[in-house]
N, CA, C and O atoms as a Tinker XYZ file with bonds, in Angstrom:
   412  protein
     1  N      7.654000   -3.277000   -4.425000    73     2
     2  CA     6.179000   -3.607000   -4.030000    64     1     3
     3  C      5.887000   -4.173000   -5.009000    63     2     4     5
     4  O      6.425000   -4.077000   -6.112000    81     3
     5  N      4.831000   -4.945000   -4.636000    73     3     6
     6  CA     4.169000   -6.539000   -5.640000    64     5     7
     7  C      2.474000   -5.836000   -5.455000    63     6     8     9
     8  O      1.964000   -5.280000   -4.482000    81     7
     9  N      1.994000   -6.097000   -6.631000    73     7    10
    10  CA     0.613000   -5.885000   -6.871000    64     9    11
    11  C     -0.026000   -7.347000   -7.575000    63    10    12    13
    12  O      0.134000   -7.493000   -8.786000    81    11
    13  N     -0.506000   -8.056000   -7.053000    73    11    14
    14  CA    -1.046000   -9.021000   -7.547000    64    13    15
    15  C     -2.644000   -9.428000   -7.870000    63    14    16    17
    16  O     -3.388000   -9.576000   -6.901000    81    15
    17  N     -3.153000   -9.603000   -9.168000    73    15    18
    18  CA    -4.596000   -9.898000   -9.028000    64    17    19
    19  C     -4.902000  -11.281000   -9.199000    63    18    20    21
    20  O     -4.885000  -12.112000  -10.107000    81    19
    21  N     -5.301000  -11.192000   -7.510000    73    19    22
    22  CA    -5.739000  -12.620000   -6.995000    64    21    23
    23  C     -7.246000  -13.126000   -7.492000    63    22    24    25
    24  O     -8.034000  -12.802000   -6.604000    81    23
    25  N     -7.863000  -13.723000   -8.456000    73    23    26
    26  CA    -9.081000  -14.641000   -8.440000    64    25    27
    27  C    -10.344000  -13.284000   -8.016000    63    26    28    29
    28  O    -10.740000  -12.536000   -8.910000    81    27
    29  N    -10.752000  -13.170000   -6.845000    73    27    30
    30  CA   -11.805000  -12.152000   -6.509000    64    29    31
    31  C    -11.189000  -10.987000   -5.863000    63    30    32    33
    32  O    -11.856000   -9.963000   -5.713000    81    31
    33  N     -9.164000  -11.107000   -5.211000    73    31    34
    34  CA    -9.210000   -9.955000   -4.807000    64    33    35
    35  C     -7.700000   -9.125000   -5.307000    63    34    36    37
    36  O     -7.035000   -9.889000   -6.007000    81    35
    37  N     -7.165000   -8.042000   -5.149000    73    35    38
    38  CA    -6.174000   -7.837000   -5.118000    64    37    39
    39  C     -5.396000   -7.799000   -3.779000    63    38    40    41
    40  O     -5.897000   -7.461000   -2.707000    81    39
    41  N     -4.245000   -8.147000   -3.948000    73    39    42
    42  CA    -3.312000   -8.074000   -2.907000    64    41    43
    43  C     -1.685000   -7.436000   -3.127000    63    42    44    45
    44  O     -0.884000   -7.948000   -3.909000    81    43
    45  N     -1.345000   -6.068000   -2.166000    73    43    46
    46  CA    -0.389000   -5.364000   -2.576000    64    45    47
    47  C      0.530000   -5.847000   -1.476000    63    46    48    49
    48  O     -0.098000   -6.228000   -0.488000    81    47
    49  N      1.871000   -5.937000   -1.373000    73    47    50
    50  CA     2.842000   -6.200000   -0.311000    64    49    51
    51  C      3.990000   -5.320000   -0.527000    63    50    52    53
    52  O      4.598000   -5.247000   -1.594000    81    51
    53  N      4.235000   -4.718000    0.430000    73    51    54
    54  CA     5.335000   -3.549000    0.176000    64    53    55
    55  C      6.014000   -3.487000    1.434000    63    54    56    57
    56  O      5.533000   -3.214000    2.534000    81    55
    57  N      7.209000   -3.777000    1.128000    73    55    58
    58  CA     8.865000   -3.465000    2.142000    64    57    59
    59  C      9.121000   -2.273000    2.412000    63    58    60    61
    60  O      9.492000   -1.353000    1.683000    81    59
    61  N      8.805000   -2.340000    4.024000    73    59    62
    62  CA     9.182000   -1.000000    4.862000    64    61    63
    63  C     10.333000   -1.258000    5.763000    63    62    64    65
    64  O     10.323000   -1.272000    6.994000    81    63
    65  N     11.140000   -1.423000    5.105000    73    63    66
    66  CA    12.213000   -1.783000    6.725000    64    65    67
    67  C     12.777000   -0.804000    7.380000    63    66    68    69
    68  O     13.365000    0.046000    6.713000    81    67
    69  N     12.749000   -0.713000    8.441000    73    67    70
    70  CA    12.533000    0.138000    9.872000    64    69    71
    71  C     11.812000    1.126000    9.904000    63    70    72    73
    72  O     12.128000    2.270000   10.233000    81    71
    73  N     10.403000    0.575000    9.427000    73    71    74
    74  CA     9.232000    1.356000    9.848000    64    73    75
    75  C      8.559000    0.785000   10.934000    63    74    76    77
    76  O      8.816000   -0.376000   11.252000    81    75
    77  N      7.705000    1.468000   11.565000    73    75    78
    78  CA     6.972000    0.956000   13.163000    64    77    79
    79  C      5.631000    0.846000   12.228000    63    78    80    81
    80  O      5.277000    1.536000   11.271000    81    79
    81  N      5.070000   -0.185000   12.811000    73    79    82
    82  CA     3.745000   -0.269000   12.452000    64    81    83
    83  C      2.859000    1.127000   12.658000    63    82    84    85
    84  O      2.201000    1.545000   11.705000    81    83
    85  N      2.860000    1.866000   13.986000    73    83    86
    86  CA     2.231000    2.750000   13.817000    64    85    87
    87  C      2.459000    3.921000   13.303000    63    86    88    89
    88  O      1.778000    4.938000   13.435000    81    87
    89  N      3.707000    3.730000   12.540000    73    87    90
    90  CA     3.969000    4.772000   11.457000    64    89    91
    91  C      3.597000    4.795000   10.070000    63    90    92    93
    92  O      4.018000    5.498000    9.151000    81    91
    93  N      2.721000    3.884000   10.096000    73    91    94
    94  CA     1.881000    3.020000    8.929000    64    93    95
    95  C      0.390000    3.991000    8.330000    63    94    96    97
    96  O     -0.470000    4.259000    9.170000    81    95
    97  N      0.236000    4.362000    7.172000    73    95    98
    98  CA    -1.073000    4.682000    7.070000    64    97    99
    99  C     -1.761000    4.094000    5.594000    63    98   100   101
   100  O     -1.205000    4.080000    4.496000    81    99
   101  N     -2.640000    3.790000    5.807000    73    99   102
   102  CA    -3.377000    2.591000    4.533000    64   101   103
   103  C     -4.333000    3.351000    3.816000    63   102   104   105
   104  O     -5.212000    3.480000    4.668000    81   103
   105  N     -4.709000    3.904000    2.859000    73   103   106
   106  CA    -5.891000    4.468000    2.540000    64   105   107
   107  C     -6.084000    4.280000    0.905000    63   106   108   109
   108  O     -5.325000    4.290000   -0.064000    81   107
   109  N     -7.748000    4.071000    1.155000    73   107   110
   110  CA    -8.259000    3.966000   -0.662000    64   109   111
   111  C     -8.291000    5.291000   -1.145000    63   110   112   113
   112  O     -9.045000    6.166000   -0.719000    81   111
   113  N     -7.722000    5.380000   -1.759000    73   111   114
   114  CA    -8.109000    6.711000   -2.424000    64   113   115
   115  C     -9.679000    6.749000   -3.609000    63   114   116   117
   116  O    -10.535000    7.629000   -3.703000    81   115
   117  N     -9.579000    5.695000   -4.206000    73   115   118
   118  CA   -10.688000    5.643000   -5.007000    64   117   119
   119  C    -10.763000    3.759000   -5.756000    63   118   120   121
   120  O     -9.861000    2.994000   -5.417000    81   119
   121  N    -11.296000    3.515000   -6.213000    73   119   122
   122  CA   -11.862000    2.203000   -6.337000    64   121   123
   123  C    -10.581000    1.628000   -7.230000    63   122   124   125
   124  O    -10.568000    0.444000   -7.566000    81   123
   125  N     -9.668000    2.398000   -7.539000    73   123   126
   126  CA    -8.546000    1.729000   -8.596000    64   125   127
   127  C     -7.238000    2.398000   -8.099000    63   126   128   129
   128  O     -6.299000    2.386000   -8.895000    81   127
   129  N     -7.005000    3.124000   -6.588000    73   127   130
   130  CA    -5.759000    3.766000   -6.489000    64   129   131
   131  C     -5.965000    3.276000   -5.076000    63   130   132   133
   132  O     -7.032000    2.997000   -4.529000    81   131
   133  N     -4.626000    3.220000   -4.543000    73   131   134
   134  CA    -4.333000    2.670000   -2.970000    64   133   135
   135  C     -3.362000    4.025000   -2.400000    63   134   136   137
   136  O     -2.750000    4.607000   -3.296000    81   135
   137  N     -3.249000    4.358000   -1.521000    73   135   138
   138  CA    -2.367000    5.259000   -1.187000    64   137   139
   139  C     -1.492000    4.511000    0.143000    63   138   140   141
   140  O     -2.183000    3.941000    0.987000    81   139
   141  N     -0.102000    4.518000    0.305000    73   139   142
   142  CA     0.870000    4.111000    1.276000    64   141   143
   143  C      1.523000    4.807000    1.555000    63   142   144   145
   144  O      2.493000    5.176000    0.893000    81   143
   145  N      1.013000    5.418000    3.207000    73   143   146
   146  CA     2.161000    6.572000    3.501000    64   145   147
   147  C      3.155000    6.024000    4.720000    63   146   148   149
   148  O      2.676000    5.154000    5.448000    81   147
   149  N      4.553000    6.497000    4.994000    73   147   150
   150  CA     5.301000    5.697000    6.250000    64   149   151
   151  C      5.929000    6.920000    7.084000    63   150   152   153
   152  O      5.943000    8.099000    6.732000    81   151
   153  N      6.265000    6.561000    7.859000    73   151   154
   154  CA     7.175000    7.685000    7.895000    64   153   155
   155  C      8.521000    7.048000    8.911000    63   154   156   157
   156  O      8.145000    6.424000    9.903000    81   155
   157  N      9.637000    7.144000    8.759000    73   155   158
   158  CA    11.011000    6.572000    9.544000    64   157   159
   159  C     11.888000    7.809000   10.053000    63   158   160   161
   160  O     12.538000    8.684000    9.480000    81   159
   161  N     11.593000    7.466000   11.488000    73   159   162
   162  CA    12.796000    8.107000   12.135000    64   161   163
   163  C     13.807000    8.412000   12.012000    63   162   164   165
   164  O     14.564000    7.461000   12.207000    81   163
   165  N     14.308000    9.311000   11.770000    73   163   166
   166  CA    15.928000    9.190000   11.821000    64   165   167
   167  C     16.695000    9.627000   13.263000    63   166   168   169
   168  O     16.083000    9.882000   14.300000    81   167
   169  N     17.903000    9.653000   13.136000    73   167   170
   170  CA    19.018000    9.900000   14.366000    64   169   171
   171  C     19.357000   10.983000   14.371000    63   170   172   173
   172  O     19.418000   11.809000   13.461000    81   171
   173  N     19.726000   11.068000   15.961000    73   171   174
   174  CA    19.943000   12.394000   15.952000    64   173   175
   175  C     20.898000   13.416000   15.409000    63   174   176   177
   176  O     20.667000   13.067000   14.251000    81   175
   177  N     21.674000   14.271000   15.273000    73   175   178
   178  CA    22.319000   15.120000   14.479000    64   177   179
   179  C     23.664000   14.714000   14.967000    63   178   180   181
   180  O     24.593000   14.439000   14.207000    81   179
   181  N     23.749000   14.680000   16.550000    73   179   182
   182  CA    24.995000   13.977000   17.280000    64   181   183
   183  C     25.405000   12.712000   16.366000    63   182   184   185
   184  O     26.399000   12.782000   15.644000    81   183
   185  N     24.633000   11.596000   16.422000    73   183   186
   186  CA    25.028000   10.247000   16.168000    64   185   187
   187  C     25.197000   10.228000   14.673000    63   186   188   189
   188  O     25.747000    9.219000   14.231000    81   187
   189  N     24.772000   11.296000   13.674000    73   187   190
   190  CA    25.222000   11.570000   12.483000    64   189   191
   191  C     26.144000   12.365000   11.909000    63   190   192   193
   192  O     26.327000   12.474000   10.696000    81   191
   193  N     26.988000   13.172000   13.150000    73   191   194
   194  CA    27.853000   14.019000   12.787000    64   193   195
   195  C     29.344000   13.268000   12.068000    63   194   196   197
   196  O     30.221000   13.900000   11.478000    81   195
   197  N     29.327000   11.778000   12.309000    73   195   198
   198  CA    30.774000   11.397000   12.284000    64   197   199
   199  C     30.607000   10.362000   11.282000    63   198   200   201
   200  O     31.294000    9.367000   11.513000    81   199
   201  N     29.740000   10.296000   10.010000    73   199   202
   202  CA    29.125000    9.664000    9.054000    64   201   203
   203  C     30.541000   10.233000    7.516000    63   202   204   205
   204  O     30.987000   11.363000    7.317000    81   203
   205  N     30.817000    9.091000    6.842000    73   203   206
   206  CA    31.715000    9.562000    6.216000    64   205   207
   207  C     30.810000    9.614000    4.800000    63   206   208   209
   208  O     30.823000   10.505000    3.952000    81   207
   209  N     30.028000    8.388000    4.814000    73   207   210
   210  CA    28.577000    8.681000    4.079000    64   209   211
   211  C     27.360000    7.969000    4.243000    63   210   212   213
   212  O     27.313000    7.058000    5.070000    81   211
   213  N     26.585000    8.205000    3.707000    73   211   214
   214  CA    25.331000    7.698000    4.405000    64   213   215
   215  C     23.968000    7.581000    3.172000    63   214   216   217
   216  O     23.480000    8.523000    2.548000    81   215
   217  N     23.661000    6.402000    3.107000    73   215   218
   218  CA    22.733000    5.641000    2.217000    64   217   219
   219  C     21.033000    5.980000    2.746000    63   218   220   221
   220  O     20.116000    6.542000    2.146000    81   219
   221  N     21.083000    5.529000    3.756000    73   219   222
   222  CA    19.638000    5.199000    4.151000    64   221   223
   223  C     18.948000    6.493000    4.663000    63   222   224   225
   224  O     19.440000    7.293000    5.459000    81   223
   225  N     17.575000    6.575000    3.999000    73   223   226
   226  CA    16.711000    7.352000    4.358000    64   225   227
   227  C     16.240000    7.542000    5.550000    63   226   228   229
   228  O     16.560000    6.768000    6.452000    81   227
   229  N     15.521000    8.444000    5.742000    73   227   230
   230  CA    14.533000    8.818000    6.830000    64   229   231
   231  C     13.724000   10.274000    6.414000    63   230   232   233
   232  O     14.004000   11.250000    5.718000    81   231
   233  N     12.578000    9.852000    7.235000    73   231   234
   234  CA    11.383000   11.014000    6.660000    64   233   235
   235  C     10.233000   10.057000    6.636000    63   234   236   237
   236  O      9.949000    8.998000    7.195000    81   235
   237  N      9.595000   11.001000    5.608000    73   235   238
   238  CA     8.120000   10.440000    5.078000    64   237   239
   239  C      8.085000    9.880000    3.841000    63   238   240   241
   240  O      8.836000   10.489000    3.079000    81   239
   241  N      7.600000    9.099000    3.401000    73   239   242
   242  CA     7.465000    8.296000    1.939000    64   241   243
   243  C      5.610000    7.980000    1.766000    63   242   244   245
   244  O      4.810000    7.495000    2.566000    81   243
   245  N      5.487000    8.345000    0.786000    73   243   246
   246  CA     4.003000    8.543000   -0.019000    64   245   247
   247  C      3.758000    7.802000   -1.017000    63   246   248   249
   248  O      4.164000    8.313000   -2.061000    81   247
   249  N      3.155000    6.587000   -1.175000    73   247   250
   250  CA     3.383000    5.818000   -2.678000    64   249   251
   251  C      1.747000    5.657000   -3.076000    63   250   252   253
   252  O      0.988000    4.941000   -2.422000    81   251
   253  N      1.329000    6.441000   -4.258000    73   251   254
   254  CA     0.087000    5.899000   -4.560000    64   253   255
   255  C      0.379000    4.974000   -5.973000    63   254   256   257
   256  O      1.080000    5.237000   -6.950000    81   255
   257  N     -0.333000    3.963000   -5.707000    73   255   258
   258  CA    -0.352000    2.450000   -6.237000    64   257   259
   259  C     -1.903000    2.165000   -7.249000    63   258   260   261
   260  O     -2.910000    1.829000   -6.625000    81   259
   261  N     -1.977000    2.304000   -8.605000    73   259   262
   262  CA    -2.730000    2.275000   -9.385000    64   261   263
   263  C     -3.006000    0.356000   -9.200000    63   262   264   265
   264  O     -2.100000   -0.475000   -9.267000    81   263
   265  N     -4.314000    0.085000   -8.993000    73   263   266
   266  CA    -4.647000   -1.506000   -8.956000    64   265   267
   267  C     -5.245000   -2.025000  -10.060000    63   266   268   269
   268  O     -5.841000   -1.172000  -10.717000    81   267
   269  N     -5.288000   -3.076000  -10.469000    73   267   270
   270  CA    -5.482000   -3.877000  -11.739000    64   269   271
   271  C     -6.891000   -3.574000  -11.977000    63   270   272   273
   272  O     -7.341000   -3.126000  -13.031000    81   271
   273  N     -7.775000   -3.943000  -10.571000    73   271   274
   274  CA    -9.158000   -3.928000  -10.851000    64   273   275
   275  C    -10.283000   -3.043000   -9.778000    63   274   276   277
   276  O    -10.008000   -2.720000   -8.623000    81   275
   277  N    -10.899000   -2.909000  -10.111000    73   275   278
   278  CA   -11.537000   -2.124000   -8.861000    64   277   279
   279  C    -12.251000   -2.985000   -7.641000    63   278   280   281
   280  O    -12.835000   -4.068000   -7.619000    81   279
   281  N    -11.835000   -1.699000   -6.339000    73   279   282
   282  CA   -11.984000   -2.776000   -5.123000    64   281   283
   283  C    -13.103000   -2.115000   -4.570000    63   282   284   285
   284  O    -13.744000   -1.197000   -5.081000    81   283
   285  N    -13.331000   -2.828000   -3.160000    73   283   286
   286  CA   -14.179000   -1.874000   -2.147000    64   285   287
   287  C    -13.579000   -1.848000   -1.135000    63   286   288   289
   288  O    -12.771000   -2.757000   -1.322000    81   287
   289  N    -13.356000   -1.409000   -0.052000    73   287   290
   290  CA   -13.097000   -1.327000    1.624000    64   289   291
   291  C    -13.643000   -2.081000    2.342000    63   290   292   293
   292  O    -13.270000   -2.377000    3.477000    81   291
   293  N    -14.909000   -2.620000    1.589000    73   291   294
   294  CA   -15.374000   -3.510000    2.572000    64   293   295
   295  C    -14.321000   -5.159000    2.727000    63   294   296   297
   296  O    -13.684000   -5.647000    1.794000    81   295
   297  N    -14.367000   -5.463000    3.476000    73   295   298
   298  CA   -13.958000   -6.407000    3.952000    64   297   299
   299  C    -12.496000   -6.760000    3.621000    63   298   300   301
   300  O    -12.106000   -7.885000    3.309000    81   299
   301  N    -11.504000   -5.310000    3.765000    73   299   302
   302  CA   -10.280000   -5.264000    3.302000    64   301   303
   303  C     -9.167000   -5.443000    4.701000    63   302   304   305
   304  O     -9.323000   -4.873000    5.780000    81   303
   305  N     -8.477000   -6.016000    4.485000    73   303   306
   306  CA    -7.513000   -6.499000    5.660000    64   305   307
   307  C     -5.690000   -5.814000    5.713000    63   306   308   309
   308  O     -5.057000   -5.775000    4.658000    81   307
   309  N     -5.326000   -5.541000    6.459000    73   307   310
   310  CA    -3.926000   -5.321000    6.397000    64   309   311
   311  C     -3.336000   -5.598000    7.370000    63   310   312   313
   312  O     -3.668000   -5.331000    8.525000    81   311
   313  N     -2.055000   -6.370000    6.880000    73   311   314
   314  CA    -1.325000   -7.053000    8.195000    64   313   315
   315  C     -0.037000   -6.297000    7.762000    63   314   316   317
   316  O      0.180000   -6.016000    6.584000    81   315
   317  N      1.090000   -5.877000    9.131000    73   315   318
   318  CA     2.417000   -5.886000    9.112000    64   317   319
   319  C      3.381000   -6.093000   10.169000    63   318   320   321
   320  O      3.466000   -5.675000   11.324000    81   319
   321  N      4.263000   -7.054000    9.263000    73   319   322
   322  CA     5.206000   -8.229000   10.259000    64   321   323
   323  C      6.560000   -8.178000    9.737000    63   322   324   325
   324  O      6.672000   -8.861000    8.719000    81   323
   325  N      7.579000   -7.617000   10.086000    73   323   326
   326  CA     8.674000   -7.577000    9.937000    64   325   327
   327  C      9.368000   -6.480000    9.113000    63   326   328   329
   328  O     10.503000   -6.411000    8.641000    81   327
   329  N      8.081000   -5.459000    9.090000    73   327   330
   330  CA     8.618000   -4.173000    8.015000    64   329   331
   331  C      8.194000   -4.640000    6.509000    63   330   332   333
   332  O      8.568000   -4.139000    5.448000    81   331
   333  N      7.165000   -5.919000    6.749000    73   331   334
   334  CA     6.277000   -5.784000    5.086000    64   333   335
   335  C      4.770000   -5.988000    5.584000    63   334   336   337
   336  O      4.342000   -6.902000    6.289000    81   335
   337  N      4.207000   -5.111000    5.142000    73   335   338
   338  CA     2.627000   -4.371000    4.783000    64   337   339
   339  C      2.062000   -5.880000    3.852000    63   338   340   341
   340  O      2.777000   -6.443000    3.023000    81   339
   341  N      1.049000   -6.204000    4.116000    73   339   342
   342  CA     0.436000   -6.575000    2.986000    64   341   343
   343  C     -1.278000   -6.146000    3.247000    63   342   344   345
   344  O     -1.855000   -5.862000    4.297000    81   343
   345  N     -1.789000   -6.234000    1.835000    73   343   346
   346  CA    -3.077000   -5.303000    2.283000    64   345   347
   347  C     -3.955000   -6.245000    1.075000    63   346   348   349
   348  O     -3.441000   -6.389000   -0.034000    81   347
   349  N     -5.075000   -6.756000    1.334000    73   347   350
   350  CA    -5.882000   -7.622000    0.646000    64   349   351
   351  C     -7.213000   -6.511000    0.587000    63   350   352   353
   352  O     -7.488000   -5.625000    1.396000    81   351
   353  N     -7.902000   -6.891000   -0.639000    73   351   354
   354  CA    -8.741000   -5.700000   -0.939000    64   353   355
   355  C     -9.560000   -6.481000   -1.913000    63   354   356   357
   356  O     -9.076000   -7.142000   -2.832000    81   355
   357  N    -10.795000   -6.364000   -1.660000    73   355   358
   358  CA   -11.755000   -7.491000   -2.346000    64   357   359
   359  C    -12.507000   -6.742000   -3.526000    63   358   360   361
   360  O    -13.115000   -5.688000   -3.346000    81   359
   361  N    -12.406000   -7.393000   -4.763000    73   359   362
   362  CA   -12.696000   -6.716000   -6.419000    64   361   363
   363  C    -14.069000   -6.658000   -6.123000    63   362   364   365
   364  O    -14.623000   -7.256000   -5.201000    81   363
   365  N    -14.779000   -5.651000   -7.235000    73   363   366
   366  CA   -16.196000   -5.442000   -6.685000    64   365   367
   367  C    -16.659000   -6.252000   -7.790000    63   366   368   369
   368  O    -15.904000   -6.265000   -8.762000    81   367
   369  N    -17.787000   -6.972000   -7.876000    73   367   370
   370  CA   -18.177000   -7.601000   -8.984000    64   369   371
   371  C    -18.603000   -6.660000  -10.327000    63   370   372   373
   372  O    -19.132000   -5.571000  -10.550000    81   371
   373  N    -18.046000   -7.759000  -11.046000    73   371   374
   374  CA   -18.482000   -6.872000  -12.023000    64   373   375
   375  C    -19.415000   -7.571000  -13.403000    63   374   376   377
   376  O    -18.743000   -8.448000  -13.946000    81   375
   377  N    -20.601000   -7.397000  -13.973000    73   375   378
   378  CA   -21.420000   -8.203000  -14.590000    64   377   379
   379  C    -20.977000   -7.879000  -15.961000    63   378   380   381
   380  O    -20.579000   -6.841000  -16.491000    81   379
   381  N    -21.269000   -9.709000  -16.578000    73   379   382
   382  CA   -20.736000   -9.876000  -17.359000    64   381   383
   383  C    -21.361000   -9.126000  -18.965000    63   382   384   385
   384  O    -21.289000   -9.485000  -20.140000    81   383
   385  N    -21.747000   -8.376000  -18.520000    73   383   386
   386  CA   -22.618000   -7.863000  -20.112000    64   385   387
   387  C    -23.552000   -7.326000  -19.681000    63   386   388   389
   388  O    -23.960000   -7.698000  -18.581000    81   387
   389  N    -24.348000   -6.080000  -20.501000    73   387   390
   390  CA   -25.648000   -5.378000  -20.150000    64   389   391
   391  C    -26.477000   -6.128000  -21.521000    63   390   392   393
   392  O    -26.163000   -6.791000  -22.509000    81   391
   393  N    -27.549000   -5.645000  -20.985000    73   391   394
   394  CA   -28.995000   -6.641000  -21.929000    64   393   395
   395  C    -29.240000   -4.787000  -22.753000    63   394   396   397
   396  O    -29.305000   -3.643000  -22.304000    81   395
   397  N    -29.316000   -5.536000  -24.368000    73   395   398
   398  CA   -29.846000   -4.157000  -24.987000    64   397   399
   399  C    -31.496000   -4.348000  -25.038000    63   398   400   401
   400  O    -31.790000   -5.401000  -25.604000    81   399
   401  N    -32.475000   -3.694000  -24.650000    73   399   402
   402  CA   -33.438000   -3.628000  -25.395000    64   401   403
   403  C    -33.758000   -3.695000  -26.644000    63   402   404   405
   404  O    -33.086000   -2.976000  -27.383000    81   403
   405  N    -34.804000   -4.511000  -27.263000    73   403   406
   406  CA   -35.298000   -4.388000  -28.779000    64   405   407
   407  C    -36.340000   -3.500000  -28.855000    63   406   408   409
   408  O    -37.292000   -3.511000  -28.074000    81   407
   409  N    -36.190000   -2.688000  -29.814000    73   407   410
   410  CA   -37.249000   -1.784000  -29.899000    64   409   411
   411  C    -38.587000   -2.464000  -30.923000    63   410   412
   412  O    -39.611000   -1.808000  -31.115000    81   411
């Protein structure tokens, strides 16, 4: 997974090999955390019975990613192509300081 802090947006790219687009969910938990959930279907037990070794993982995956800046869901986009998920989130504008009143 890659998280890039790029000018006015944050870009998250995750490799999800073997996962179908319909089995991916992206949710902004709060302005600094993004959750990615996916599910990868397994093979039937009949097909799996003759394996000597098996290292591919099947089932559900959930990952919460800390973001480098506060973001908003407004204008967010997500694309999924060839097992790669890319999420683009717009940063929340930050004021460059505060005014201190003089007494």
